[in-house]
C-alpha positions, 0 to 999 in steps of 0.5 A, spaced: 500 500 500 502 506 498 503 510 504 503 517 500 496 516 498 492 522 501 485 518 502 481 525 503 482 526 496 478 519 494 471 521 493 464 518 490 461 521 484 458 527 488 465 529 491 463 527 498 469 524 501 469 519 508 468 525 512 462 527 509 459 520 509 461 519 516 457 526 518 451 524 514 445 520 516 447 513 516 442 508 513 443 504 520 443 507 526 450 507 529 452 508 537 455 515 538 461 512 540 462 509 533 461 515 530 465 519 534 471 514 533 470 514 526 470 522 525 476 523 530 480 518 526 479 521 519 480 528 522 487 526 525 489 523 519 488 529 515 481 530 513 479 537 512 473 539 516 471 544 511 472 540 504 467 541 499 463 536 495 460 537 488 454 541 491 458 546 495 456 542 501 461 541 507 461 535 512 458 540 517 452 541 512 451 534 512 451 533 520 446 539 521 441 537 515 441 530 519 441 532 526 448 528 527 450 532 534 456 528 535 459 530 528 457 537 529 460 538 535 467 534 533 467 538 526 466 545 530 472 543 535 476 541 529 475 548 525 469 547 521 466 554 519 459 554 521 458 560 516 460 556 510 456 558 504 452 552 500 454 553 493 449 551 487 451 544 483 453 546 476 
């Protein structure tokens, strides 16, 4: 495995990375501890809490949209911008 690979640059078709997904609503509810550990792991490994997907949304946008209080708290502590403006797709 190439350790020089920046995993935060690996995204889905819509530009969301692992931090966007961990901050979103899960299809199967997870305990807050699992969410917290996942988000901390990503942040500690260089994921930017202000990364923007193809729709102009940050992980904090998804956390707020899905009422993911654990993610909201961790993202804000990591420097997520609470006033980041959503941009339109296209």
